[in-house]
Each structure stands twice: as structure tokens, then as C-alpha cells.
C-alpha positions as CSV (number, residue, x, y, z in Angstrom):
1,X,109.9,114.5,105.7
2,X,108.7,116.3,108.6
3,X,107.0,114.3,111.3
4,X,103.9,116.2,112.9
5,X,103.0,113.5,115.3
6,X,100.8,115.2,117.7
7,X,101.4,112.6,120.5
8,X,105.2,112.2,120.4
9,X,105.9,114.6,123.3
10,X,102.7,114.7,125.0
11,X,103.6,111.9,127.6
12,X,107.2,112.2,127.9
13,X,106.6,111.9,131.7
14,X,104.8,108.5,131.7
15,X,107.1,106.9,133.7
16,X,106.6,109.7,136.6
17,X,102.7,109.1,136.2
18,X,103.0,105.3,136.4
19,X,105.1,105.6,139.6
20,X,102.5,108.3,141.3
21,X,99.6,106.1,140.2
22,X,101.1,102.7,141.6
23,X,101.0,104.3,145.0
24,X,97.2,105.2,144.7
25,X,96.1,101.9,143.1
26,X,96.7,98.5,144.3
27,X,97.2,96.7,141.1
28,X,99.9,97.3,138.7
29,X,99.4,100.4,136.7
30,X,100.1,98.8,133.5
31,X,97.1,96.2,134.0
32,X,94.5,99.0,134.8
33,X,94.0,99.6,131.3
34,X,93.8,96.0,130.1
35,X,91.2,95.0,133.4
36,X,89.0,97.9,132.0
37,X,88.8,96.7,128.7
38,X,88.3,93.1,129.9
39,X,85.3,94.1,132.1
40,X,83.7,96.5,129.2
41,X,84.0,93.1,126.8
42,X,82.1,91.2,129.7
43,X,79.4,93.9,129.8
44,X,78.9,94.1,125.9
45,X,79.0,90.3,125.6
46,X,78.3,89.3,121.9
47,X,78.5,93.0,120.7
48,X,81.9,93.7,122.0
49,X,83.9,92.9,119.0
50,X,82.2,95.2,116.8
51,X,81.4,97.9,119.1
52,X,85.2,98.2,120.3
53,X,86.2,97.9,116.8
54,X,84.3,100.9,115.7
55,X,85.3,102.7,118.9
56,X,89.0,102.3,117.7
57,X,88.1,103.5,114.4
58,X,86.4,106.6,115.9
59,X,89.5,107.3,118.2
60,X,91.9,106.9,115.5
61,X,90.0,109.5,113.1
62,X,90.6,112.1,115.9
63,X,93.9,111.2,116.8
64,X,95.1,111.3,113.0
65,X,92.9,114.1,112.0
66,X,95.0,116.3,109.4
67,X,97.8,113.8,109.3
68,X,99.0,112.2,106.2
69,X,101.3,109.5,105.3
70,X,103.0,108.8,101.9
71,X,102.8,105.0,101.9
72,X,101.5,102.1,104.1
73,X,105.0,101.8,105.8
74,X,105.3,105.3,107.2
75,X,101.8,105.1,108.1
76,X,102.4,102.1,110.3
77,X,105.6,103.9,111.6
78,X,103.4,106.7,113.0
79,X,101.0,104.4,114.6
80,X,104.0,102.4,116.2
81,X,105.3,105.8,117.6
82,X,102.1,106.2,119.5
83,X,101.8,102.7,120.6
84,X,105.2,103.0,122.1
85,X,104.9,106.6,123.3
86,X,101.7,105.8,125.4
87,X,102.8,102.5,126.6
88,X,100.4,100.5,124.5
89,X,102.7,98.3,123.0
90,X,105.3,97.7,120.6
91,X,104.1,97.5,117.0
92,X,106.4,95.3,114.6
93,X,105.8,94.4,110.8
94,X,106.2,90.7,110.9
95,X,105.6,89.7,107.5
96,X,103.7,90.5,104.4
97,X,102.1,88.5,101.5
98,X,100.6,89.7,98.1
99,X,97.5,91.1,99.6
100,X,98.2,91.4,103.3
101,X,100.7,92.2,106.1
102,X,101.1,91.0,109.6
103,X,101.9,93.4,112.5
104,X,102.7,91.9,115.8
105,X,102.0,94.1,119.2
106,X,104.2,93.0,121.7
107,X,103.6,94.0,125.4
108,X,100.1,95.0,124.3
109,X,98.2,97.0,126.9
110,X,94.6,96.0,126.0
111,X,95.2,92.3,126.8
112,X,97.9,91.8,129.2
113,X,95.5,90.7,131.9
114,X,93.6,88.4,129.5
115,X,93.6,84.4,130.5
116,X,94.5,82.2,128.0
117,X,91.0,80.9,126.8
118,X,91.2,80.8,123.3
119,X,89.6,84.2,122.5
120,X,91.1,87.6,121.0
121,X,90.5,90.8,122.8
122,X,92.0,93.5,120.8
123,X,89.5,94.6,118.5
124,X,89.9,98.3,119.9
125,X,93.6,98.1,118.7
126,X,92.4,96.2,115.3
127,X,89.9,99.0,114.7
128,X,92.5,101.9,115.8
129,X,94.8,100.8,113.4
130,X,92.3,100.3,110.5
131,X,91.1,104.1,111.2
132,X,94.4,105.3,111.3
133,X,95.3,103.7,108.0
134,X,92.1,105.4,106.5
135,X,92.7,108.7,108.0
136,X,96.5,108.8,106.8
137,X,96.2,107.2,103.5
138,X,92.6,107.6,102.7
139,X,92.1,104.2,102.0
140,X,89.8,101.6,103.5
141,X,91.7,98.7,105.5
142,X,90.6,95.5,107.2
143,X,92.4,94.6,110.6
144,X,91.9,91.4,112.0
145,X,93.4,90.0,115.0
146,X,95.0,86.4,114.8
147,X,96.8,85.9,118.1
148,X,96.4,87.3,121.6
149,X,97.4,86.9,124.9
150,X,93.9,85.3,125.1
151,X,95.0,82.6,122.7
152,X,98.1,81.8,124.3
153,X,100.4,84.2,122.2
154,X,103.2,86.2,123.6
155,X,102.3,88.8,121.3
156,X,99.2,90.0,119.5
157,X,99.2,89.4,115.7
158,X,96.9,91.6,113.3
159,X,96.6,90.5,109.8
160,X,96.0,93.8,107.5
161,X,94.6,94.1,104.1
162,X,92.7,96.7,101.9
163,X,89.1,96.4,102.0
164,X,88.1,95.1,98.8
165,X,84.6,95.3,97.2
166,X,83.1,92.0,96.4
167,X,80.6,91.7,93.3
168,X,78.4,88.7,93.1
């Protein structure tokens, strides 16, 4: 299987970029992204969860346009490659049940600056994962963050399940 992952070599110079940026910006480069996301959440208030989830879906549709995966495992591997290559975190499959699976993101760039206040913050990531899976597998998935730096966890955890239609 040939890997036509478009972002694979795009940011090979990320360490050099981080070094240069750290001279320009007074805060650590790895917290700039997180600080921006947390600021957006403050401004959007109640609407932030859905807006960021939808934005994540939209970003993933662009990023994974024309890319297919044979199965859920290979799709998640491609998402994990993108996260690792762009310093967004390290996605690792953590477990699975009959109708769901759990993915952890270690070193999450979105919430690294979040305070432990019992809230989750990675709705952009949840939407991105859902959108990427939809784009590569042509199936709808729901992704819900269950653990986050904001909830006191050392990693973010996402529950992933196929979207099912419920008829009453």
C-alpha cells in the first residue's frame, strides 16, 4: 500500500522553525497554539464546542481530500502521522469495545496550556478526527473527548464510534 500522505514531508524543518520562533515570541513555541485555541474558546463561550468541532471536520475534509484508507486502523494511522509530523501530539489507540474504540493523544498541542478546571478543550481535534475518518472511509463517525489536560489527565482521550441513526 503506497502512502500518499500529503503532509508527511511538508514540515520536516519544524525544529528549526520552533527555534527561530522561540527567539521572536516570549512564550514557549509549543504553547502558542494552545493559548490561541483557549482564547478562541473564551470568546465563543457556549457555542465554542460545536463551532470548533465543525471547524475540525472542515479542516480534515481539506487535509484528507482524495485520500482513502482500507480500514479504520489504517485511517487512524494516517491521522496519527499527521499529528506527529506537525507537532500536534502523539495519537495512540488505547482500547476498543464492541461499538467503539478509544484513542489517546499524548502531548496534545491544543490543551497543553489548559488549567485543570474539569473541562475538555479539544473539540477541534475531535471534529478533525471525525472529519478525517469520514473523508477516508466514507462513513460518519462521532468523536467525543472524555479526558483532557483540562480534566486533570496527562493525555487527551477520544471515544470514537460510528454514527448511527436512531429511529423512535
